Structures are given as C-alpha cells and as structure tokens.
C-alpha positions in Angstrom: -12.5 -3.4 -6.4 -12.9 -4.9 -2.8 -9.9 -6.8 -3.3 -7.9 -3.8 -4.3 -9.4 -1.9 -1.2 -8.2 -4.7 1.0 -4.5 -4.2 -0.3 -4.8 -0.5 -0.1 -5.9 -0.7 3.6 -3.1 -3.4 4.2 -0.5 -1.2 3.0 -1.7 1.8 4.7 -1.4 0.0 7.9 2.2 -0.9 7.2 3.5 2.4 6.0 4.7 3.5 9.4 7.5 1.0 9.4 9.7 0.5 6.4 10.5 -3.2 7.4 6.6 -4.1 7.5 5.7 -2.0 4.5 8.5 -4.1 2.5 7.5 -7.4 4.0 3.9 -6.8 3.2 4.6 -6.1 -0.4 7.0 -9.3 -0.5 4.1 -11.3 1.1 1.5 -9.9 -1.5 3.9 -9.9 -4.4 1.4 -11.5 -6.8 -1.0 -8.8 -6.3 1.4 -6.0 -6.3 3.1 -7.0 -9.5 -0.2 -6.3 -11.4 -1.7 -3.4 -9.2 -4.3 -1.2 -10.9 -2.9 2.3 -11.2 -5.9 3.6 -9.4 -4.8 1.7 -6.5 -1.4 2.6 -6.8 -2.5 6.3 -6.8 -4.3 6.0 -3.5 -1.4 4.0 -1.9 1.0 6.9 -2.9 -1.1 9.5 -1.7 -2.1 7.9 1.5 1.3 6.7 2.5 3.0 10.2 1.9 0.5 11.6 3.9 1.1 9.1 6.7 4.7 9.6 6.6 4.9 13.4 6.2 2.0 15.1 7.6 0.9 18.5 6.4 
C-alpha cells in the first residue's frame, strides 16, 4: 500500500502537464504495467478533478 500511495501522489503531482504525466508513467513503467485497480481508480478520480475542477 505504501508504494501504491507513492505512485498515486507522484502521478497527481504531474497531472497538470501532459508531458510530465507521460514521462512519469514512462519512468515508472514497471509499476504502471502491474498497477492495482484500486490505485488506478484513485488516480483516475484525482487527475480528472485536477484537470476539470467542479
């Protein structure tokens, strides 16, 4: 869980810049190739919120 949180927070930091977002995923591709669904769900919700505030 701790490592999942590390990557979730890392991707959230990069979500405002598509280039940084893609680079972060590429640099951590080993993790993102096997990311747990629960972490993916959190990333999906949080990055959409950052990109499109309500």
